C-alpha positions as CSV (number, residue, x, y, z in Angstrom):
1,M,-110.2,-154.5,-135.0
2,P,-109.2,-153.9,-131.4
3,V,-111.0,-150.8,-130.0
4,E,-107.8,-149.2,-128.7
5,Y,-106.3,-149.2,-132.2
6,Q,-109.3,-147.9,-134.1
7,P,-108.2,-144.2,-133.7
8,Y,-104.9,-145.0,-135.4
9,V,-106.3,-146.7,-138.4
10,V,-105.9,-144.5,-141.5
11,D,-107.0,-147.0,-144.1
12,I,-107.9,-150.7,-144.6
13,K,-107.5,-152.5,-147.9
14,N,-109.2,-155.8,-148.6
15,V,-107.5,-158.6,-150.6
16,M,-108.9,-161.6,-152.4
17,D,-110.2,-164.4,-150.0
18,D,-108.8,-167.5,-151.6
19,G,-106.8,-168.9,-148.8
20,H,-103.8,-166.8,-149.7
21,C,-105.2,-163.6,-148.2
22,G,-102.4,-163.3,-145.5
23,F,-99.7,-163.6,-148.2
24,R,-101.6,-161.3,-150.5
25,A,-101.8,-158.7,-147.7
26,V,-98.1,-158.9,-147.1
27,A,-97.4,-158.6,-150.8
28,G,-99.5,-155.4,-151.0
29,L,-98.0,-153.9,-147.8
30,M,-94.5,-154.5,-149.2
31,G,-95.4,-152.8,-152.5
32,F,-95.3,-156.0,-154.6
33,G,-97.9,-156.8,-157.2
34,K,-101.4,-157.9,-156.0
35,D,-100.7,-161.4,-157.3
36,D,-97.3,-161.8,-155.7
37,W,-98.6,-164.0,-152.9
38,A,-96.4,-166.9,-154.3
39,R,-93.3,-164.7,-154.1
40,V,-94.1,-164.1,-150.4
41,R,-94.6,-167.8,-149.7
42,Q,-91.3,-168.6,-151.4
43,D,-89.4,-165.8,-149.6
44,L,-90.8,-167.1,-146.2
45,M,-89.9,-170.7,-147.1
46,N,-86.3,-169.6,-148.0
47,E,-86.0,-167.9,-144.6
48,L,-87.2,-170.8,-142.7
49,G,-85.1,-173.2,-144.7
50,K,-81.9,-171.2,-144.0
51,N,-82.5,-170.8,-140.3
52,P,-84.3,-173.9,-139.0
53,T,-82.5,-174.1,-135.7
54,L,-83.3,-170.4,-134.9
55,Y,-87.0,-170.9,-135.7
56,A,-87.2,-174.3,-133.8
57,G,-86.4,-172.2,-130.7
58,V,-88.7,-169.4,-131.6
59,F,-91.6,-171.8,-132.3
60,L,-90.7,-173.8,-129.1
61,Q,-91.0,-177.0,-131.1
62,E,-88.6,-178.5,-133.6
63,E,-91.4,-180.3,-135.4
64,R,-93.2,-177.0,-135.9
65,V,-90.5,-175.9,-138.4
66,S,-91.4,-178.8,-140.8
67,K,-95.2,-178.1,-140.3
68,V,-94.8,-174.4,-141.1
69,L,-92.6,-175.3,-144.2
70,E,-95.3,-177.7,-145.3
71,S,-98.0,-175.1,-144.9
72,L,-96.0,-172.5,-146.9
73,N,-95.3,-174.9,-149.7
74,C,-98.6,-174.4,-151.6
75,F,-98.7,-172.6,-154.9
76,I,-102.2,-173.6,-156.3
77,E,-104.9,-171.0,-156.8
78,S,-107.3,-171.9,-154.0
79,V,-106.1,-173.5,-150.7
80,R,-107.5,-175.3,-147.7
81,Y,-107.0,-174.2,-144.1
82,K,-103.7,-176.1,-143.5
83,H,-102.0,-173.8,-146.0
84,W,-103.3,-170.5,-144.6
85,F,-101.2,-167.8,-143.0
86,T,-100.8,-168.8,-139.4
87,L,-99.9,-166.5,-136.6
88,P,-97.7,-166.3,-134.6
89,Y,-95.3,-168.5,-136.6
90,I,-95.4,-166.8,-139.9
91,G,-95.2,-163.3,-138.3
92,F,-91.6,-163.9,-137.2
93,L,-90.7,-164.9,-140.8
94,V,-92.3,-161.8,-142.4
95,A,-90.5,-159.5,-140.0
96,S,-87.1,-161.2,-140.7
97,V,-87.5,-161.6,-144.5
98,Y,-88.6,-158.0,-145.2
99,N,-86.7,-156.4,-142.3
100,V,-89.8,-154.6,-140.9
101,A,-91.7,-154.4,-137.7
102,F,-94.7,-156.5,-138.5
103,I,-97.8,-155.5,-136.5
104,T,-100.8,-157.9,-136.4
105,L,-104.2,-156.8,-135.1
106,S,-107.2,-159.0,-134.3
107,R,-109.6,-159.5,-131.5
108,D,-107.4,-162.3,-130.1
109,M,-103.9,-161.1,-130.9
110,L,-102.2,-157.7,-130.8
111,L,-98.5,-158.4,-131.5
112,T,-95.5,-156.8,-133.0
113,F,-93.0,-159.1,-134.7
114,L,-89.4,-157.9,-135.1
115,P,-86.6,-159.2,-137.3
116,M,-84.8,-162.1,-135.7
117,H,-81.3,-161.6,-137.0
118,S,-80.8,-158.3,-138.9
119,A,-79.5,-155.0,-137.6
120,L,-81.8,-152.0,-137.4
121,P,-81.7,-150.1,-140.7
122,T,-81.3,-146.3,-140.9
123,S,-84.8,-146.1,-142.3
124,L,-87.4,-147.9,-140.1
125,K,-90.4,-149.5,-141.7
126,S,-93.4,-151.1,-140.1
127,I,-96.3,-152.8,-141.8
128,C,-99.7,-153.9,-140.3
129,M,-102.1,-156.6,-141.1
130,G,-105.5,-157.2,-139.5
131,M,-107.7,-160.2,-139.1
132,V,-111.4,-159.9,-139.7
133,N,-114.1,-162.5,-139.0
134,N,-111.4,-164.9,-137.6
135,N,-110.6,-166.1,-141.1
136,H,-109.5,-163.3,-143.4
137,F,-106.5,-160.9,-143.4
138,V,-106.5,-157.3,-144.7
139,Q,-103.9,-154.6,-145.2
140,V,-104.1,-152.0,-142.4
141,Y,-102.4,-148.6,-142.7
142,L,-101.8,-146.9,-139.4
143,A,-101.0,-143.3,-138.3
144,T,-97.3,-142.8,-137.7
145,D,-97.8,-141.7,-134.1
146,R,-99.5,-144.9,-133.1
147,P,-98.3,-147.0,-130.2
148,M,-97.0,-150.5,-130.9
149,P,-98.5,-153.7,-129.6
150,L,-96.2,-155.8,-127.4
151,V,-93.3,-157.5,-129.1
152,A,-93.8,-161.2,-129.4
153,S,-92.1,-162.8,-126.4
154,S,-90.1,-165.3,-128.4
155,W,-88.2,-162.4,-130.1
156,T,-86.8,-161.3,-126.7
157,T,-85.4,-164.8,-125.9
158,H,-84.3,-165.9,-129.4
159,H,-83.2,-163.0,-131.5
160,K,-79.6,-162.7,-132.6
161,R,-77.4,-159.9,-131.2
162,P,-77.4,-157.8,-134.4
163,A,-81.2,-157.4,-134.0
164,D,-80.9,-155.8,-130.5
165,G,-81.5,-152.3,-131.9
166,W,-85.0,-153.3,-133.0
167,G,-86.1,-153.7,-129.4
168,L,-84.5,-150.4,-128.4
169,A,-86.2,-148.6,-131.3
170,Y,-89.7,-149.9,-130.6
171,G,-89.7,-150.7,-126.9
172,N,-90.7,-147.3,-125.7
173,R,-93.8,-147.2,-128.0
174,Q,-95.4,-150.4,-126.7
175,I,-98.8,-150.8,-125.3
176,S,-100.2,-154.0,-123.7
């Protein structure tokens, strides 16, 4: 966990380490059942399938869209590396599908992902996931007064106009 964020961590919850840990962590953070990793995978596949042109720009490679779709399309119990939760790509999908600010914390990446096409809701929600040991995701619960990591740069250049409010709402809380 990045040192600058440790004072803001209220709780950390572990999830099963079966290759679906990132999807399990998102399911738990969204209040779904602990075994709803498949629902999260399906929701993310649906988002990417509905908006391939948008995400080709976000991912900076058209072929990356099919690779991410392929990695998401895995519903067996234990999975190999190619089907793991991969950042930054899947971070954009999580924020957009669940209409949340999605914060990711690891030694190598402190980023906030914002929804790509939805307007700012009246009730803001952010969720946070951390990476430990460079291969496992956990649910992280942060204090409400915490600063936000920088917004992923592809959001700034590729989000749709209705999502402008997200940048305004979170821009003044960013740290680098």
